[in-house]
Jmol script that loads the backbone (N, CA, C; Angstrom):
load data "model"
ATOM      1  N   MET A   1       0.871  -0.909   0.298  1.00  0.00           N
ATOM      2  CA  MET A   1      -0.209   0.133   0.271  1.00  0.00           C
ATOM      3  C   MET A   1       1.295   1.214  -0.052  1.00  0.00           C
ATOM      4  N   SER A   2       0.533   2.282  -1.023  1.00  0.00           N
ATOM      5  CA  SER A   2       1.175   3.364  -1.070  1.00  0.00           C
ATOM      6  C   SER A   2       0.929   4.496  -0.280  1.00  0.00           C
ATOM      7  N   PHE A   3       1.376   5.724   0.651  1.00  0.00           N
ATOM      8  CA  PHE A   3       0.594   6.243   1.275  1.00  0.00           C
ATOM      9  C   PHE A   3       0.715   7.697   0.537  1.00  0.00           C
ATOM     10  N   LYS A   4       0.214   8.040   0.194  1.00  0.00           N
ATOM     11  CA  LYS A   4       0.419   9.796  -0.161  1.00  0.00           C
ATOM     12  C   LYS A   4      -0.171  10.760   0.383  1.00  0.00           C
ATOM     13  N   PRO A   5       0.231  11.653   1.272  1.00  0.00           N
ATOM     14  CA  PRO A   5      -0.287  12.717   1.953  1.00  0.00           C
ATOM     15  C   PRO A   5      -1.372  13.660   1.320  1.00  0.00           C
ATOM     16  N   ILE A   6      -1.969  14.246   2.406  1.00  0.00           N
ATOM     17  CA  ILE A   6      -3.131  14.726   1.983  1.00  0.00           C
ATOM     18  C   ILE A   6      -2.665  16.367   1.502  1.00  0.00           C
ATOM     19  N   GLN A   7      -2.247  17.125   0.778  1.00  0.00           N
ATOM     20  CA  GLN A   7      -1.747  18.380   0.918  1.00  0.00           C
ATOM     21  C   GLN A   7      -3.367  19.623   0.719  1.00  0.00           C
ATOM     22  N   LYS A   8      -4.271  19.701   0.792  1.00  0.00           N
ATOM     23  CA  LYS A   8      -5.160  20.653   0.684  1.00  0.00           C
ATOM     24  C   LYS A   8      -6.568  19.444   1.524  1.00  0.00           C
ATOM     25  N   LEU A   9      -7.204  20.605   2.360  1.00  0.00           N
ATOM     26  CA  LEU A   9      -8.208  20.042   2.617  1.00  0.00           C
ATOM     27  C   LEU A   9      -9.302  20.850   2.902  1.00  0.00           C
ATOM     28  N   ASN A  10     -10.450  21.364   2.474  1.00  0.00           N
ATOM     29  CA  ASN A  10     -11.988  21.757   2.853  1.00  0.00           C
ATOM     30  C   ASN A  10     -11.749  21.712   4.232  1.00  0.00           C
ATOM     31  N   VAL A  11     -12.426  22.654   4.892  1.00  0.00           N
ATOM     32  CA  VAL A  11     -12.786  22.816   6.196  1.00  0.00           C
ATOM     33  C   VAL A  11     -14.061  23.084   6.577  1.00  0.00           C
ATOM     34  N   THR A  12     -15.369  22.012   6.991  1.00  0.00           N
ATOM     35  CA  THR A  12     -16.434  22.425   7.228  1.00  0.00           C
ATOM     36  C   THR A  12     -16.606  22.365   8.792  1.00  0.00           C
ATOM     37  N   ARG A  13     -17.943  23.287   8.755  1.00  0.00           N
ATOM     38  CA  ARG A  13     -18.751  22.962  10.381  1.00  0.00           C
ATOM     39  C   ARG A  13     -20.092  22.379  10.011  1.00  0.00           C
ATOM     40  N   THR A  14     -20.417  22.176  10.841  1.00  0.00           N
ATOM     41  CA  THR A  14     -21.729  21.376  11.007  1.00  0.00           C
ATOM     42  C   THR A  14     -22.245  22.609  11.875  1.00  0.00           C
ATOM     43  N   LEU A  15     -23.557  23.066  11.631  1.00  0.00           N
ATOM     44  CA  LEU A  15     -24.582  23.873  12.386  1.00  0.00           C
ATOM     45  C   LEU A  15     -25.887  22.982  12.957  1.00  0.00           C
ATOM     46  N   SER A  16     -26.156  23.065  13.813  1.00  0.00           N
ATOM     47  CA  SER A  16     -27.076  23.018  14.868  1.00  0.00           C
ATOM     48  C   SER A  16     -28.143  22.754  13.710  1.00  0.00           C
ATOM     49  N   THR A  17     -28.638  22.847  13.013  1.00  0.00           N
ATOM     50  CA  THR A  17     -29.565  22.725  11.930  1.00  0.00           C
ATOM     51  C   THR A  17     -29.102  21.455  11.061  1.00  0.00           C
ATOM     52  N   GLY A  18     -28.069  21.155  11.236  1.00  0.00           N
ATOM     53  CA  GLY A  18     -27.318  20.001  10.440  1.00  0.00           C
ATOM     54  C   GLY A  18     -26.818  20.284   9.034  1.00  0.00           C
ATOM     55  N   ASP A  19     -27.110  21.838   8.987  1.00  0.00           N
ATOM     56  CA  ASP A  19     -26.215  21.823   7.734  1.00  0.00           C
ATOM     57  C   ASP A  19     -24.855  22.053   7.669  1.00  0.00           C
ATOM     58  N   SER A  20     -24.416  22.013   6.622  1.00  0.00           N
ATOM     59  CA  SER A  20     -22.636  22.066   6.814  1.00  0.00           C
ATOM     60  C   SER A  20     -22.516  23.199   5.820  1.00  0.00           C
ATOM     61  N   VAL A  21     -21.580  24.058   6.627  1.00  0.00           N
ATOM     62  CA  VAL A  21     -20.747  25.523   5.684  1.00  0.00           C
ATOM     63  C   VAL A  21     -19.238  25.142   5.664  1.00  0.00           C
ATOM     64  N   LEU A  22     -18.575  25.514   4.197  1.00  0.00           N
ATOM     65  CA  LEU A  22     -17.347  25.762   4.504  1.00  0.00           C
ATOM     66  C   LEU A  22     -16.851  26.898   5.493  1.00  0.00           C
ATOM     67  N   MET A  23     -15.478  26.770   6.080  1.00  0.00           N
ATOM     68  CA  MET A  23     -14.784  27.239   6.916  1.00  0.00           C
ATOM     69  C   MET A  23     -13.776  27.954   6.290  1.00  0.00           C
ATOM     70  N   GLY A  24     -12.711  27.213   5.640  1.00  0.00           N
ATOM     71  CA  GLY A  24     -12.000  27.693   4.787  1.00  0.00           C
ATOM     72  C   GLY A  24     -11.116  25.968   3.945  1.00  0.00           C
ATOM     73  N   THR A  25      -9.900  26.617   3.985  1.00  0.00           N
ATOM     74  CA  THR A  25      -8.933  25.569   3.463  1.00  0.00           C
ATOM     75  C   THR A  25      -7.839  25.392   4.091  1.00  0.00           C
ATOM     76  N   LEU A  26      -7.568  23.832   4.179  1.00  0.00           N
ATOM     77  CA  LEU A  26      -5.957  23.716   5.198  1.00  0.00           C
ATOM     78  C   LEU A  26      -5.360  23.708   4.032  1.00  0.00           C
ATOM     79  N   VAL A  27      -4.048  24.068   4.270  1.00  0.00           N
ATOM     80  CA  VAL A  27      -2.837  23.391   3.000  1.00  0.00           C
ATOM     81  C   VAL A  27      -1.605  23.187   3.477  1.00  0.00           C
ATOM     82  N   GLN A  28      -0.925  21.981   2.958  1.00  0.00           N
ATOM     83  CA  GLN A  28       0.299  21.817   3.689  1.00  0.00           C
ATOM     84  C   GLN A  28       1.344  22.213   2.874  1.00  0.00           C
ATOM     85  N   ASN A  29       2.858  22.187   2.569  1.00  0.00           N
ATOM     86  CA  ASN A  29       3.406  22.423   1.650  1.00  0.00           C
ATOM     87  C   ASN A  29       5.159  22.474   2.697  1.00  0.00           C
ATOM     88  N   HIS A  30       6.205  22.404   2.421  1.00  0.00           N
ATOM     89  CA  HIS A  30       7.244  22.012   2.656  1.00  0.00           C
ATOM     90  C   HIS A  30       7.638  23.066   3.897  1.00  0.00           C
ATOM     91  N   SER A  31       6.748  24.540   4.018  1.00  0.00           N
ATOM     92  CA  SER A  31       6.751  25.310   4.582  1.00  0.00           C
ATOM     93  C   SER A  31       6.040  25.516   5.750  1.00  0.00           C
ATOM     94  N   GLY A  32       5.171  24.416   5.995  1.00  0.00           N
ATOM     95  CA  GLY A  32       4.284  24.080   7.137  1.00  0.00           C
ATOM     96  C   GLY A  32       2.931  24.247   6.882  1.00  0.00           C
ATOM     97  N   VAL A  33       2.050  24.248   7.535  1.00  0.00           N
ATOM     98  CA  VAL A  33       0.408  24.238   7.569  1.00  0.00           C
ATOM     99  C   VAL A  33      -0.073  25.409   7.841  1.00  0.00           C
ATOM    100  N   PHE A  34      -1.104  25.843   6.767  1.00  0.00           N
ATOM    101  CA  PHE A  34      -1.715  26.869   6.404  1.00  0.00           C
ATOM    102  C   PHE A  34      -2.897  27.251   6.064  1.00  0.00           C
ATOM    103  N   PHE A  35      -3.930  27.972   7.015  1.00  0.00           N
ATOM    104  CA  PHE A  35      -5.602  27.973   6.549  1.00  0.00           C
ATOM    105  C   PHE A  35      -5.891  29.195   5.959  1.00  0.00           C
ATOM    106  N   GLN A  36      -6.741  29.362   5.312  1.00  0.00           N
ATOM    107  CA  GLN A  36      -7.359  30.602   4.906  1.00  0.00           C
ATOM    108  C   GLN A  36      -8.903  30.638   5.008  1.00  0.00           C
ATOM    109  N   TYR A  37      -9.899  31.433   5.570  1.00  0.00           N
ATOM    110  CA  TYR A  37     -10.817  31.449   5.793  1.00  0.00           C
ATOM    111  C   TYR A  37     -11.828  31.564   4.796  1.00  0.00           C
ATOM    112  N   ASP A  38     -12.812  30.977   4.398  1.00  0.00           N
ATOM    113  CA  ASP A  38     -13.662  31.715   3.137  1.00  0.00           C
ATOM    114  C   ASP A  38     -14.315  32.690   3.361  1.00  0.00           C
ATOM    115  N   ALA A  39     -14.600  33.634   2.898  1.00  0.00           N
ATOM    116  CA  ALA A  39     -14.808  34.763   2.914  1.00  0.00           C
ATOM    117  C   ALA A  39     -16.558  34.531   3.279  1.00  0.00           C
ATOM    118  N   HIS A  40     -16.917  34.283   2.741  1.00  0.00           N
ATOM    119  CA  HIS A  40     -18.887  34.026   3.084  1.00  0.00           C
ATOM    120  C   HIS A  40     -18.668  33.282   4.753  1.00  0.00           C
ATOM    121  N   TYR A  41     -17.989  32.185   5.054  1.00  0.00           N
ATOM    122  CA  TYR A  41     -17.941  31.950   6.475  1.00  0.00           C
ATOM    123  C   TYR A  41     -17.788  33.589   7.221  1.00  0.00           C
ATOM    124  N   LEU A  42     -16.447  34.090   7.241  1.00  0.00           N
ATOM    125  CA  LEU A  42     -16.471  34.887   7.757  1.00  0.00           C
ATOM    126  C   LEU A  42     -17.265  36.230   7.939  1.00  0.00           C
ATOM    127  N   THR A  43     -18.165  36.200   6.650  1.00  0.00           N
ATOM    128  CA  THR A  43     -19.142  37.512   6.444  1.00  0.00           C
ATOM    129  C   THR A  43     -20.626  37.226   7.381  1.00  0.00           C
ATOM    130  N   GLN A  44     -20.796  35.801   7.366  1.00  0.00           N
ATOM    131  CA  GLN A  44     -22.275  35.414   8.186  1.00  0.00           C
ATOM    132  C   GLN A  44     -21.685  34.840   9.530  1.00  0.00           C
ATOM    133  N   PHE A  45     -20.350  34.344   9.855  1.00  0.00           N
ATOM    134  CA  PHE A  45     -20.227  33.877  11.229  1.00  0.00           C
ATOM    135  C   PHE A  45     -19.352  34.495  11.986  1.00  0.00           C
ATOM    136  N   GLY A  46     -18.567  35.019  11.373  1.00  0.00           N
ATOM    137  CA  GLY A  46     -17.026  35.793  12.234  1.00  0.00           C
ATOM    138  C   GLY A  46     -16.272  34.552  12.232  1.00  0.00           C
ATOM    139  N   ASN A  47     -15.222  35.280  13.253  1.00  0.00           N
ATOM    140  CA  ASN A  47     -13.806  34.646  13.716  1.00  0.00           C
ATOM    141  C   ASN A  47     -14.132  33.527  14.770  1.00  0.00           C
ATOM    142  N   SER A  48     -13.883  32.254  14.534  1.00  0.00           N
ATOM    143  CA  SER A  48     -14.683  30.758  15.251  1.00  0.00           C
ATOM    144  C   SER A  48     -12.975  30.594  15.849  1.00  0.00           C
ATOM    145  N   SER A  49     -11.643  31.118  15.808  1.00  0.00           N
ATOM    146  CA  SER A  49     -10.261  30.875  16.617  1.00  0.00           C
ATOM    147  C   SER A  49     -10.256  32.262  16.853  1.00  0.00           C
ATOM    148  N   PRO A  50     -10.331  33.108  17.516  1.00  0.00           N
ATOM    149  CA  PRO A  50      -9.897  34.863  17.768  1.00  0.00           C
ATOM    150  C   PRO A  50      -8.798  34.615  18.607  1.00  0.00           C
ATOM    151  N   PHE A  51      -8.289  33.791  19.468  1.00  0.00           N
ATOM    152  CA  PHE A  51      -7.023  33.529  19.693  1.00  0.00           C
ATOM    153  C   PHE A  51      -5.861  32.915  19.088  1.00  0.00           C
ATOM    154  N   ASN A  52      -6.316  32.232  17.910  1.00  0.00           N
ATOM    155  CA  ASN A  52      -5.102  31.656  16.957  1.00  0.00           C
ATOM    156  C   ASN A  52      -5.176  32.142  15.875  1.00  0.00           C
ATOM    157  N   LEU A  53      -6.500  32.696  14.925  1.00  0.00           N
ATOM    158  CA  LEU A  53      -6.381  33.204  13.758  1.00  0.00           C
ATOM    159  C   LEU A  53      -6.988  34.664  13.738  1.00  0.00           C
ATOM    160  N   GLN A  54      -6.159  35.083  12.468  1.00  0.00           N
ATOM    161  CA  GLN A  54      -6.816  36.747  12.419  1.00  0.00           C
ATOM    162  C   GLN A  54      -8.244  36.437  11.706  1.00  0.00           C
ATOM    163  N   ASN A  55      -8.892  37.522  12.021  1.00  0.00           N
ATOM    164  CA  ASN A  55     -10.250  37.814  11.008  1.00  0.00           C
ATOM    165  C   ASN A  55     -10.411  38.051   9.733  1.00  0.00           C
ATOM    166  N   ASN A  56      -9.548  37.527   8.677  1.00  0.00           N
ATOM    167  CA  ASN A  56      -9.539  38.013   7.386  1.00  0.00           C
ATOM    168  C   ASN A  56      -9.206  36.674   6.748  1.00  0.00           C
ATOM    169  N   THR A  57      -9.248  37.267   5.293  1.00  0.00           N
ATOM    170  CA  THR A  57      -9.111  35.884   4.551  1.00  0.00           C
ATOM    171  C   THR A  57      -7.717  35.657   4.021  1.00  0.00           C
ATOM    172  N   ASP A  58      -6.867  36.218   4.197  1.00  0.00           N
ATOM    173  CA  ASP A  58      -5.118  35.764   4.342  1.00  0.00           C
ATOM    174  C   ASP A  58      -4.976  34.453   4.382  1.00  0.00           C
ATOM    175  N   LEU A  59      -3.801  34.027   4.059  1.00  0.00           N
ATOM    176  CA  LEU A  59      -3.377  32.967   4.293  1.00  0.00           C
ATOM    177  C   LEU A  59      -2.573  33.011   5.460  1.00  0.00           C
ATOM    178  N   GLN A  60      -2.919  32.116   6.739  1.00  0.00           N
ATOM    179  CA  GLN A  60      -1.985  32.163   7.804  1.00  0.00           C
ATOM    180  C   GLN A  60      -1.637  31.062   7.821  1.00  0.00           C
ATOM    181  N   ILE A  61      -0.179  30.882   8.859  1.00  0.00           N
ATOM    182  CA  ILE A  61       0.262  29.772   9.497  1.00  0.00           C
ATOM    183  C   ILE A  61      -0.184  29.231  10.545  1.00  0.00           C
ATOM    184  N   ALA A  62      -1.119  27.918  10.238  1.00  0.00           N
ATOM    185  CA  ALA A  62      -1.629  26.740  11.454  1.00  0.00           C
ATOM    186  C   ALA A  62      -0.385  26.912  12.799  1.00  0.00           C
ATOM    187  N   ARG A  63      -1.031  27.327  13.605  1.00  0.00           N
ATOM    188  CA  ARG A  63      -0.153  27.538  14.905  1.00  0.00           C
ATOM    189  C   ARG A  63       0.590  25.718  15.419  1.00  0.00           C
ATOM    190  N   ASP A  64       1.084  25.329  15.961  1.00  0.00           N
ATOM    191  CA  ASP A  64       0.712  23.940  16.608  1.00  0.00           C
ATOM    192  C   ASP A  64      -0.084  23.918  17.680  1.00  0.00           C
ATOM    193  N   CYS A  65      -0.938  22.868  17.724  1.00  0.00           N
ATOM    194  CA  CYS A  65      -2.107  22.863  18.510  1.00  0.00           C
ATOM    195  C   CYS A  65      -1.962  20.916  19.561  1.00  0.00           C
ATOM    196  N   SER A  66      -0.462  20.738  19.571  1.00  0.00           N
ATOM    197  CA  SER A  66      -0.184  19.395  20.191  1.00  0.00           C
ATOM    198  C   SER A  66      -0.520  19.437  21.343  1.00  0.00           C
ATOM    199  N   PRO A  67      -1.246  18.096  21.867  1.00  0.00           N
ATOM    200  CA  PRO A  67      -1.652  17.939  22.970  1.00  0.00           C
ATOM    201  C   PRO A  67      -0.644  18.034  24.113  1.00  0.00           C
ATOM    202  N   PRO A  68      -1.162  18.906  25.184  1.00  0.00           N
ATOM    203  CA  PRO A  68      -2.147  19.590  25.878  1.00  0.00           C
ATOM    204  C   PRO A  68      -2.602  21.181  24.934  1.00  0.00           C
ATOM    205  N   CYS A  69      -3.311  21.012  23.978  1.00  0.00           N
ATOM    206  CA  CYS A  69      -3.587  22.094  23.400  1.00  0.00           C
ATOM    207  C   CYS A  69      -3.792  23.143  24.098  1.00  0.00           C
ATOM    208  N   ARG A  70      -3.102  24.245  23.968  1.00  0.00           N
ATOM    209  CA  ARG A  70      -3.480  25.233  24.532  1.00  0.00           C
ATOM    210  C   ARG A  70      -3.930  27.079  23.642  1.00  0.00           C
ATOM    211  N   ALA A  71      -5.087  27.796  24.030  1.00  0.00           N
ATOM    212  CA  ALA A  71      -5.007  28.756  23.214  1.00  0.00           C
ATOM    213  C   ALA A  71      -3.684  29.994  23.362  1.00  0.00           C
ATOM    214  N   ARG A  72      -3.771  30.521  22.252  1.00  0.00           N
ATOM    215  CA  ARG A  72      -1.965  31.456  21.928  1.00  0.00           C
ATOM    216  C   ARG A  72      -2.377  32.363  21.330  1.00  0.00           C
ATOM    217  N   LEU A  73      -2.018  33.939  22.295  1.00  0.00           N
ATOM    218  CA  LEU A  73      -2.640  35.248  21.630  1.00  0.00           C
ATOM    219  C   LEU A  73      -1.149  35.134  20.152  1.00  0.00           C
ATOM    220  N   PRO A  74      -1.904  35.911  18.924  1.00  0.00           N
ATOM    221  CA  PRO A  74      -0.691  36.546  18.553  1.00  0.00           C
ATOM    222  C   PRO A  74       0.200  36.907  18.766  1.00  0.00           C
ATOM    223  N   THR A  75       1.349  37.101  17.892  1.00  0.00           N
ATOM    224  CA  THR A  75       2.577  37.289  18.245  1.00  0.00           C
ATOM    225  C   THR A  75       3.173  39.063  17.767  1.00  0.00           C
ATOM    226  N   SER A  76       2.150  38.970  16.819  1.00  0.00           N
ATOM    227  CA  SER A  76       2.443  40.253  15.590  1.00  0.00           C
ATOM    228  C   SER A  76       1.121  41.290  16.457  1.00  0.00           C
TER     229      SER A  76
END
end "model"
wireframe off; spacefill off
backbone 0.3
color backbone group
């Protein structure tokens, strides 16, 4: 069996109504792991991770959240 790592993953959120909405995209390359919010999601629901992600559609580095996962304030 050959293993092929995933390099791009769409991130969805399931609402209490049962509907799924696209939150954004998670990507990985040799430089690290990155997340980008979907513009429609930010307009409708706002920032779901204010301690770790900026409230915009810029490509953002996904911070390490290995167990135990602790919220970290942005350094910028």
